[in-house]
C-alpha positions as CSV (number, residue, x, y, z in Angstrom):
1,M,49.4,22.2,47.0
2,K,48.5,25.2,44.9
3,K,51.9,25.0,43.2
4,I,51.3,21.3,42.3
5,F,47.8,22.1,41.0
6,Y,49.2,24.9,38.9
7,L,51.9,22.7,37.4
8,L,49.3,20.0,36.7
9,M,47.0,22.4,34.9
10,T,49.9,23.8,32.9
11,A,50.8,20.3,31.7
12,L,47.3,19.5,30.7
13,A,47.0,22.8,28.8
14,A,50.2,22.0,26.9
15,M,48.8,18.6,26.0
16,A,45.6,20.1,24.8
17,I,47.5,22.6,22.6
18,S,49.6,19.7,21.2
19,C,46.4,17.7,20.4
20,Q,44.8,20.7,18.8
21,K,47.9,21.3,16.7
22,N,48.0,17.7,15.5
23,G,44.3,17.7,14.7
24,S,44.6,20.9,12.7
25,E,47.5,19.6,10.7
26,T,45.5,16.5,9.6
27,G,42.1,18.2,9.3
28,T,40.5,15.7,11.7
29,A,40.9,14.7,15.3
30,E,43.6,12.0,15.8
31,P,42.1,8.6,16.6
32,S,43.4,7.2,19.9
33,M,43.6,3.6,18.7
34,E,43.4,1.5,15.7
35,G,39.9,0.0,14.8
36,V,39.5,-3.6,14.0
37,F,36.7,-4.5,11.6
38,Y,35.3,-7.4,9.6
39,A,32.9,-8.2,6.7
40,D,29.7,-9.9,7.5
41,I,26.9,-11.6,5.4
42,P,24.0,-11.8,7.8
43,G,21.9,-15.0,7.7
44,D,22.3,-18.7,7.3
45,K,25.6,-19.9,5.8
46,A,24.2,-23.3,4.7
47,L,24.9,-24.7,1.2
48,V,22.7,-23.1,-1.5
49,E,21.9,-24.6,-4.9
50,I,21.5,-22.2,-7.7
51,A,19.9,-23.1,-11.0
52,P,21.4,-22.2,-14.3
53,G,20.1,-18.7,-15.3
54,A,19.1,-18.0,-11.7
55,S,20.8,-15.8,-9.1
56,K,20.8,-15.2,-5.3
57,S,21.4,-11.9,-3.6
58,Y,23.1,-11.3,-0.3
59,N,23.5,-8.3,2.0
60,L,27.0,-7.2,3.0
61,K,27.9,-5.2,6.1
62,A,31.1,-3.9,7.6
63,C,31.1,-4.4,11.4
64,A,33.3,-3.1,14.2
65,F,35.0,-5.8,16.3
66,Q,37.2,-3.4,18.2
67,S,37.0,0.3,17.4
68,H,38.2,3.4,19.1
69,V,38.0,5.3,15.8
70,T,34.9,7.0,17.1
71,D,35.3,10.5,15.9
72,I,34.6,9.9,12.2
73,T,32.2,8.1,9.9
74,M,33.9,5.6,7.7
75,N,33.1,4.1,4.3
76,F,34.1,0.6,3.4
77,S,34.2,-1.5,0.2
78,F,34.5,-5.2,-0.2
79,K,36.5,-7.8,-2.3
80,A,36.7,-11.5,-2.8
81,D,39.3,-13.2,-0.6
82,A,40.8,-16.1,-2.5
83,D,43.5,-16.6,0.1
84,A,40.8,-17.5,2.7
85,V,39.7,-20.7,0.8
86,A,42.6,-22.9,2.0
87,K,42.2,-21.6,5.6
88,Y,38.5,-22.5,5.6
89,N,39.0,-25.9,4.1
90,E,41.8,-26.7,6.6
91,A,39.6,-25.6,9.6
92,N,36.5,-27.4,8.4
93,G,37.8,-30.5,6.7
94,T,36.3,-29.5,3.3
95,S,37.6,-29.2,-0.2
96,Y,35.6,-26.4,-1.6
97,Q,36.8,-24.5,-4.6
98,M,37.1,-20.7,-5.0
99,C,34.1,-19.3,-6.8
100,P,35.0,-18.2,-10.4
101,G,34.8,-14.5,-11.1
102,S,32.0,-15.1,-13.7
103,A,29.7,-16.3,-10.9
104,F,29.6,-13.3,-8.6
105,E,29.1,-9.5,-8.8
106,F,29.3,-6.8,-6.2
107,V,26.1,-5.0,-7.3
108,T,26.7,-2.2,-4.8
109,N,30.0,-2.0,-3.1
110,N,30.1,0.9,-0.7
111,V,28.8,1.0,2.9
112,M,28.9,3.6,5.6
113,L,29.7,2.8,9.3
114,P,28.2,5.6,11.4
115,R,30.2,7.2,14.1
116,Y,30.1,5.0,17.2
117,G,28.2,2.4,15.3
118,Q,28.8,-1.4,15.3
119,A,27.4,-2.3,11.9
120,S,27.3,-0.4,8.6
121,T,24.7,0.2,5.9
122,V,24.1,-2.6,3.4
123,A,25.8,-3.4,0.1
124,K,24.7,-6.1,-2.3
125,L,26.4,-9.3,-3.6
126,K,24.8,-11.4,-6.4
127,V,25.8,-15.0,-7.0
128,T,24.9,-17.0,-10.2
129,A,25.7,-20.4,-11.7
130,S,27.7,-18.9,-14.5
131,G,30.9,-20.8,-15.1
132,L,30.1,-23.4,-12.4
133,E,30.8,-27.2,-13.0
134,D,28.4,-30.0,-12.1
135,D,28.9,-31.6,-8.7
136,V,31.4,-29.1,-7.5
137,T,30.9,-27.1,-4.3
138,Y,32.2,-23.5,-4.3
139,I,33.0,-21.0,-1.6
140,L,33.1,-17.2,-1.9
141,P,34.9,-15.6,1.0
142,V,34.4,-11.8,1.2
143,T,36.6,-9.4,3.1
144,L,36.9,-5.6,3.5
145,D,38.9,-4.0,0.8
146,K,39.3,-0.3,1.5
147,A,38.3,2.3,4.0
148,T,38.2,6.0,3.5
149,Q,38.6,8.9,6.0
150,T,41.1,7.0,8.2
151,D,44.2,4.8,8.0
152,K,43.7,3.7,11.6
153,W,42.0,0.4,10.8
154,S,42.7,-3.3,10.2
155,V,40.7,-6.4,9.4
156,A,40.0,-8.9,12.1
157,D,41.4,-12.4,11.7
158,T,38.0,-14.1,11.2
159,L,36.1,-15.5,8.2
160,A,32.5,-14.4,9.0
161,A,31.6,-13.4,5.4
162,Y,31.3,-16.3,3.0
163,V,28.7,-18.1,0.9
164,I,28.8,-21.8,-0.1
165,F,26.9,-22.9,-3.2
166,K,26.8,-25.3,-6.1
167,M,24.9,-25.5,-9.4
168,S,21.6,-27.4,-9.1
169,N,20.4,-29.8,-11.7
170,V,16.9,-28.6,-12.6
171,D,14.4,-30.8,-14.3
172,P,13.6,-28.8,-17.5
173,N,10.0,-30.1,-17.3
174,A,9.5,-29.4,-13.6
175,P,6.4,-27.2,-12.8
176,G,7.0,-23.6,-13.2
177,T,9.7,-24.0,-15.8
178,E,9.6,-22.7,-19.4
179,N,8.5,-26.1,-20.7
180,N,5.9,-26.6,-18.1
181,P,4.6,-23.2,-16.8
182,Y,2.1,-22.9,-14.0
183,E,-1.4,-22.4,-15.5
184,I,-3.5,-19.5,-14.1
185,A,-7.1,-20.5,-14.7
186,S,-8.9,-18.7,-11.8
187,V,-8.7,-15.8,-9.4
188,D,-7.5,-18.3,-6.7
189,D,-4.7,-19.3,-9.1
190,L,-3.8,-15.7,-9.5
191,K,-3.6,-15.2,-5.7
192,A,-1.4,-18.4,-5.5
193,M,1.3,-17.0,-7.8
194,K,2.9,-15.3,-4.8
195,S,3.6,-18.7,-3.1
196,K,5.3,-20.1,-6.2
197,L,7.9,-17.3,-6.7
198,V,11.5,-18.0,-5.8
199,E,14.3,-15.6,-5.2
200,G,16.7,-15.7,-8.1
201,T,14.8,-18.2,-10.1
202,M,12.7,-17.4,-13.1
203,V,9.2,-18.9,-12.6
204,Y,6.9,-19.2,-15.6
205,F,3.1,-18.7,-15.8
206,T,0.4,-18.6,-18.4
207,L,-3.1,-17.1,-18.1
208,E,-5.6,-19.7,-19.4
209,N,-8.9,-17.8,-19.0
210,D,-10.4,-14.3,-18.7
211,L,-10.7,-13.5,-15.1
212,D,-13.4,-11.3,-13.4
213,M,-12.2,-9.9,-10.0
214,T,-15.5,-8.4,-9.0
215,G,-15.8,-8.7,-5.2
216,V,-12.1,-9.4,-4.5
217,T,-11.5,-6.9,-1.7
218,D,-8.5,-8.4,0.0
219,W,-6.0,-8.2,-2.8
220,E,-2.2,-8.3,-2.1
221,P,0.2,-7.7,-4.9
222,V,1.6,-10.9,-6.5
223,N,5.2,-9.9,-6.1
224,T,6.4,-7.8,-3.1
225,L,10.0,-9.0,-3.1
226,A,11.1,-8.3,-6.7
227,F,11.4,-12.0,-7.5
228,P,11.7,-12.7,-11.2
229,F,8.7,-14.2,-13.2
230,N,7.6,-14.7,-16.7
231,M,3.9,-14.5,-17.5
232,D,2.2,-14.8,-20.8
233,G,-1.4,-13.6,-20.7
234,K,-2.1,-15.3,-24.0
235,G,-4.4,-12.4,-24.9
236,H,-6.7,-12.9,-22.0
237,T,-8.3,-10.1,-19.9
238,I,-8.5,-9.4,-16.2
239,T,-11.5,-7.2,-15.4
240,N,-12.8,-5.2,-12.5
241,F,-9.7,-5.3,-10.4
242,T,-10.0,-2.9,-7.4
243,G,-7.8,-2.0,-4.5
244,T,-5.2,0.3,-3.0
245,T,-2.3,-1.5,-4.6
246,S,-1.2,-2.6,-8.1
247,L,-2.1,-6.0,-9.5
248,F,1.5,-7.5,-9.5
249,G,3.6,-5.2,-7.4
250,Y,7.1,-5.7,-8.8
251,V,7.2,-6.9,-12.4
252,V,10.7,-8.4,-12.9
253,G,11.4,-10.7,-15.9
254,K,8.7,-10.6,-18.6
255,L,5.0,-9.8,-18.9
256,C,3.2,-10.0,-22.2
257,N,-0.1,-10.4,-24.0
258,L,-2.3,-9.3,-21.2
259,N,-5.3,-6.9,-20.9
260,V,-6.4,-5.4,-17.6
261,T,-9.7,-3.5,-18.0
262,N,-11.9,-1.4,-15.7
263,A,-9.4,-1.3,-12.9
264,Q,-9.9,1.0,-10.0
265,I,-7.1,1.9,-7.6
266,D,-8.0,4.4,-4.9
267,N,-6.0,5.9,-2.0
268,A,-2.8,4.2,-3.3
269,A,-0.2,3.8,-0.5
270,G,2.9,4.4,-2.7
271,A,4.1,4.7,-6.3
272,I,1.5,3.0,-8.3
273,G,0.3,1.7,-11.7
274,I,-2.5,-0.7,-12.6
275,V,-0.1,-3.4,-13.6
276,G,2.7,-2.8,-11.1
277,S,4.2,-0.3,-8.6
278,T,7.7,-0.9,-10.1
279,A,8.8,-2.5,-13.4
280,G,12.3,-4.0,-13.2
281,T,15.2,-3.5,-10.8
282,Q,18.8,-2.3,-11.3
283,D,19.9,-5.9,-11.1
284,T,17.2,-7.6,-13.2
285,P,15.6,-6.1,-16.3
286,V,12.0,-6.4,-17.3
287,E,10.4,-6.8,-20.7
288,V,6.7,-5.7,-21.0
289,D,5.1,-6.4,-24.4
290,H,1.5,-6.0,-25.6
291,V,0.0,-5.2,-22.2
292,N,-3.1,-2.9,-22.3
293,V,-4.9,-1.3,-19.4
294,S,-7.9,0.8,-18.7
295,G,-9.3,2.3,-15.5
296,K,-8.8,5.0,-12.9
297,I,-6.1,5.7,-10.3
298,N,-6.3,8.1,-7.4
299,N,-3.0,8.8,-5.6
300,T,-2.7,11.4,-3.0
301,V,0.2,9.8,-1.1
302,A,3.3,9.3,-3.2
303,H,5.1,10.4,-6.3
304,G,5.0,8.2,-9.3
305,T,1.6,7.3,-10.9
306,G,1.2,5.7,-14.2
307,G,-1.3,3.7,-16.2
308,L,0.9,0.7,-16.3
309,F,3.7,1.4,-13.7
310,G,4.5,4.0,-11.0
311,I,8.3,3.5,-11.5
312,I,10.3,1.8,-14.2
313,I,14.0,0.7,-13.8
314,N,16.0,-1.1,-16.5
315,A,12.8,-1.7,-18.5
316,T,11.8,-2.3,-22.1
317,I,8.2,-1.5,-22.7
318,N,6.9,-2.1,-26.2
319,A,3.4,-2.1,-27.8
320,C,1.5,-1.2,-24.7
321,S,-1.4,1.1,-24.1
322,A,-3.3,2.9,-21.3
323,D,-6.8,4.4,-21.5
324,V,-6.9,5.9,-18.0
325,T,-8.0,8.6,-15.7
326,I,-5.2,9.5,-13.3
327,V,-5.9,11.9,-10.4
328,S,-2.8,12.7,-8.4
329,T,-1.9,15.5,-6.0
330,K,1.8,14.4,-6.2
331,Y,4.6,14.6,-8.8
332,D,5.3,12.3,-11.7
333,S,2.1,11.2,-13.5
334,G,2.2,9.6,-16.9
335,G,-0.1,7.5,-19.1
336,I,2.4,4.6,-19.3
337,Y,4.7,5.3,-16.3
338,G,5.3,7.9,-13.6
339,Y,9.1,8.1,-13.5
340,D,12.2,6.2,-14.4
341,N,14.7,5.4,-11.7
342,S,17.3,3.6,-13.7
343,A,21.0,4.2,-12.9
344,A,23.8,4.1,-15.4
345,P,24.8,2.0,-17.3
346,K,21.2,0.5,-17.3
347,F,18.5,2.4,-19.2
348,S,14.9,2.1,-20.2
349,T,13.1,2.2,-23.6
350,V,9.5,2.9,-24.2
351,S,8.4,2.3,-27.8
352,N,5.2,1.9,-29.8
353,C,2.9,2.8,-27.0
354,W,-0.2,5.0,-26.8
355,S,-2.3,6.6,-24.1
356,A,-5.7,8.2,-23.8
357,G,-8.0,9.5,-21.1
358,D,-7.3,12.3,-18.5
359,I,-3.9,12.6,-16.8
360,S,-3.3,15.1,-14.0
361,G,-0.9,15.7,-11.2
362,N,0.9,18.4,-9.3
363,R,3.8,18.7,-11.7
364,M,5.9,16.5,-14.1
365,V,2.9,15.1,-16.0
366,G,2.9,13.6,-19.4
367,G,0.8,11.6,-21.8
368,I,3.4,8.8,-21.9
369,A,5.8,9.6,-19.0
370,G,5.6,12.0,-16.1
371,N,9.3,12.3,-15.4
372,A,11.6,10.8,-17.9
373,A,14.2,10.0,-15.1
374,N,14.3,10.7,-11.4
375,N,17.6,9.3,-10.2
376,A,20.7,11.1,-9.1
377,A,22.8,8.5,-11.0
378,V,20.7,8.9,-14.1
379,S,21.0,7.0,-17.4
380,P,19.3,7.8,-20.7
381,V,15.6,7.1,-21.4
382,V,14.4,6.4,-24.9
383,I,10.8,7.2,-25.8
384,K,10.1,6.6,-29.5
385,N,7.1,6.0,-31.8
386,C,4.6,6.7,-29.1
387,Y,1.4,8.9,-29.2
388,S,-1.2,10.2,-26.8
389,T,-4.7,11.6,-27.2
390,A,-5.0,12.2,-23.4
391,K,-6.1,15.4,-21.8
392,V,-2.9,16.5,-19.8
393,H,-3.1,19.1,-17.1
394,A,-1.0,20.1,-14.0
395,Q,0.5,23.1,-12.3
396,F,3.7,23.1,-14.4
397,K,6.1,20.8,-16.2
398,Y,3.5,19.0,-18.3
399,G,3.6,17.9,-21.9
400,G,1.7,15.8,-24.4
401,I,4.3,13.0,-24.3
402,V,6.7,13.8,-21.4
403,G,6.4,16.2,-18.5
404,D,10.0,16.6,-17.4
405,A,13.0,15.4,-19.4
406,A,15.7,17.6,-17.7
407,Q,16.0,15.9,-14.3
408,G,14.8,18.9,-12.6
409,Q,17.6,21.2,-13.6
410,K,15.9,24.7,-13.6
411,T,18.2,26.1,-16.3
412,G,17.3,23.4,-18.8
413,E,20.9,22.2,-18.9
414,G,19.9,18.9,-17.4
415,L,22.4,16.3,-16.3
416,D,24.7,14.7,-18.9
417,I,22.4,11.8,-19.8
418,K,21.0,12.7,-23.2
419,N,17.4,11.4,-23.2
420,H,15.8,10.6,-26.5
421,V,12.2,11.6,-27.5
422,E,11.9,10.6,-31.1
423,K,9.1,10.2,-33.7
424,C,6.4,10.8,-31.2
425,I,3.0,12.3,-31.9
426,A,1.2,14.6,-29.4
427,W,-2.4,14.2,-30.6
428,N,-3.7,15.2,-27.2
429,E,-7.2,16.5,-26.7
430,S,-5.9,19.4,-24.6
431,I,-2.8,20.4,-22.6
432,Y,-3.4,23.1,-20.0
433,S,-2.5,24.5,-16.5
434,D,-4.5,23.8,-13.4
435,V,-3.4,26.9,-11.5
436,A,-4.6,30.4,-11.5
437,D,-1.5,31.9,-9.8
438,A,0.3,34.0,-12.4
439,S,3.5,33.8,-10.4
440,V,3.8,30.1,-11.3
441,H,6.0,30.1,-14.3
442,Y,7.5,26.7,-15.0
443,S,7.3,25.3,-18.5
444,A,4.8,23.4,-20.5
445,G,5.1,21.9,-24.0
446,A,3.1,20.1,-26.7
447,V,5.6,17.2,-26.7
448,V,7.9,17.8,-23.7
449,G,7.0,20.2,-20.9
450,F,10.5,20.8,-19.6
451,T,13.4,19.5,-21.5
452,S,17.2,19.8,-21.6
453,V,19.5,21.2,-24.3
454,K,21.4,17.9,-24.0
455,N,18.5,15.7,-25.1
456,Y,17.9,14.2,-28.5
457,L,14.5,15.6,-29.7
458,A,13.7,14.4,-33.2
459,D,10.8,14.3,-35.7
460,C,8.0,14.8,-33.1
461,Y,4.7,16.3,-34.2
462,R,1.6,17.8,-32.6
463,R,-2.0,18.0,-33.9
464,A,-2.7,21.2,-35.7
465,D,-5.7,22.2,-33.6
466,L,-4.2,21.3,-30.2
467,D,-5.9,23.2,-27.4
468,F,-2.8,24.3,-25.5
469,S,-2.2,26.8,-22.7
470,D,0.7,27.3,-20.3
471,C,0.5,28.7,-16.7
472,P,-1.1,32.1,-16.5
473,G,2.2,33.8,-16.0
474,N,3.5,32.2,-19.2
475,T,1.5,34.1,-21.8
476,F,4.7,34.2,-23.9
477,N,4.9,30.4,-24.2
478,V,2.7,29.7,-27.2
479,L,3.0,26.9,-29.7
480,F,5.6,27.3,-32.4
481,D,7.5,24.8,-34.6
482,Q,10.9,23.7,-33.3
483,E,13.7,21.9,-35.3
484,N,15.3,18.7,-34.3
485,S,17.9,19.1,-31.6
486,S,20.8,17.2,-30.0
487,P,23.7,18.0,-27.6
488,E,25.6,19.1,-30.7
489,S,22.7,21.3,-31.9
490,P,20.9,22.3,-28.7
491,L,17.3,23.3,-28.5
492,K,16.9,27.1,-28.4
493,Q,15.4,28.5,-25.2
494,V,12.2,30.7,-25.3
495,A,13.7,34.1,-25.9
496,E,14.2,36.5,-23.1
497,S,12.9,39.2,-25.3
498,T,9.5,37.6,-25.3
499,G,9.4,37.4,-21.5
500,G,11.0,33.9,-21.2
501,T,13.3,32.9,-18.4
502,N,15.5,30.0,-17.7
503,Y,12.5,28.3,-16.1
504,N,10.9,27.8,-19.5
505,F,12.2,25.0,-21.7
506,P,9.3,23.6,-23.7
507,Y,9.6,21.3,-26.7
508,H,6.6,21.7,-29.0
509,G,7.8,19.7,-32.0
510,K,6.1,20.7,-35.3
511,A,2.5,21.1,-36.2
512,A,1.1,18.5,-38.5
513,A,-0.7,19.8,-41.6
514,A,-4.3,20.8,-40.9
515,G,-6.7,17.9,-41.5
516,T,-4.0,15.3,-41.3
517,T,-4.7,12.2,-39.2
518,A,-2.4,10.7,-36.6
519,S,-2.1,7.6,-38.7
520,Q,-1.0,9.5,-41.7
521,V,1.7,11.2,-39.5
522,A,2.8,7.8,-38.1
523,K,3.0,6.3,-41.6
524,A,5.1,9.2,-42.8
525,L,7.4,8.7,-39.8
526,G,7.9,5.1,-40.8
527,W,6.2,3.5,-37.8
528,D,6.4,-0.3,-37.8
529,E,3.3,-1.6,-39.6
530,S,3.9,-5.1,-38.4
531,I,2.9,-3.6,-35.0
532,W,0.6,-0.8,-36.0
533,D,-2.6,-0.8,-38.0
534,L,-2.6,2.6,-39.7
535,S,-5.8,2.3,-41.7
536,G,-7.9,4.4,-39.3
537,A,-7.7,8.0,-38.0
538,L,-5.6,6.8,-35.0
539,P,-3.0,4.1,-35.0
540,F,-3.9,0.9,-33.1
541,F,-2.2,-2.5,-32.6
542,K,-2.6,-5.2,-35.2
543,G,-5.3,-7.6,-34.0
544,G,-6.4,-5.2,-31.2
545,D,-9.3,-2.8,-30.8
546,A,-9.0,0.8,-32.2
547,P,-8.6,3.5,-29.5
548,V,-11.2,6.2,-28.9
549,I,-11.1,8.5,-31.9
550,I,-10.9,12.2,-31.1
551,T,-10.4,13.5,-34.7
552,D,-12.8,13.4,-37.6
553,D,-13.0,10.0,-39.2
554,D,-13.1,11.6,-42.6
555,A,-10.3,14.0,-42.1
556,E,-8.2,14.5,-45.2
557,G,-5.2,16.7,-45.9
558,Q,-1.6,16.8,-47.0
559,L,1.0,14.9,-45.3
560,P,3.5,17.0,-43.3
561,D,6.9,17.6,-44.8
562,F,9.2,15.2,-43.0
563,G,12.9,15.7,-43.7
564,E,15.7,13.2,-43.3
565,H,17.4,13.2,-40.0
566,E,20.8,11.9,-38.8
567,F,19.2,9.7,-36.1
568,Y,17.3,7.5,-38.5
569,N,18.8,5.3,-41.2
């Protein structure tokens, strides 16, 4: 008996050694069997009608039908399966056509199936009416394309993932269309906007009256699911909005010609702005034009606080203003927006905007933007022809226009995304540190608090008497004029000989001539006078009210010397 036991143990030991050898040769343990997987689109598979110009999004998952590949985590991608159309039609007695390539997009196409899991994370599929013919029903079968980290897998012989759709014939004069927008004439109408939004379909609204929201205490944001809408405020004003959330939530599509005054947002539950928590999505852009806000925001919960928006993604913001008090204990506070979360190849542009008031936060705080971009898959941000008179203060990484434009890279190298800060005017009342700890030594700047040598920084100016101070440990970071810079001609770092370190990468621009007004600087920079009225000390929008004037109305002086630059034709 002992001999048999010995022989058995010897054989088992030999098998273990063999398995260990095979595993060490491949770098992973050898799966015992092949896994069988399939693609799935959860939800109803009923026929969907999609209007021209609209879209519908679906979740995609990879699921395990039979899997003994349990010692690894796998990543799957998806593809359209044209070969499955005939099989579906034969099995169901239909004659659907394969969806044309112009009508679908894998917005995200990578999922992870966790070890021992039955369903993966979620990818996104978007379907539109592009290229569809009238009265034709289409099917889009989806199957698994590739798997990484193992070759021990196959696709199940099943068609679980498909969408069936056709192009709908929409009455161009139906309610909510461009020709016949819903009219918002009361606070109740404003509340009812939520019920009229439709996934993937642009719904149109106009504001017909000024609205006073005094006493409205049960406000829920208009758009919590990122459905697209187009709202023309027609120059009307919404006053006395209060709450813990933004007015609209997601702003996706277009918002224009709207004023929101005396707003109060306290104890915000997430990224926040008076107008919206988020502007745009990676799939659907947003255009925001001539939207002006005033009020106060208190955010002690989440990063991303801005006068208009907490977060922007794939956004174009033009001719907007914010006269706000922002009190935040978190990162990323800005007069117009908190941070940009766009991913390449999409990017955001903020132009012809101004801010005033008092803007504070822990770090990454700016008169226009707190954090130019805050995404690992970053894309360029363009901020141009903007100015701020706001008081800006934080612990570190704060600036008159932008707090952080280097994506948090402590060396100032930044990621290779090349932000643009161009023709901006830091006319701030003051820029200073909120901390007394001399060991805190991150950067602060008149224009950009913490920038990257890869950014385009061009023709930006600061007021001559700007009250500026960096953190106590940064006594060497004082205002000085800096030339335009680009990736080919990088911004020079604060010299080590003056006590600087690679944690200090300010951009101060150039000082305007003493006595010069911000409007004079803007005029010399060639700001668009179809948008701007430059007749006063501070620029303001044509047809709008002049902002609070910090400088002397009667200030006179020589215009600064503006040289030509390669970025401007």
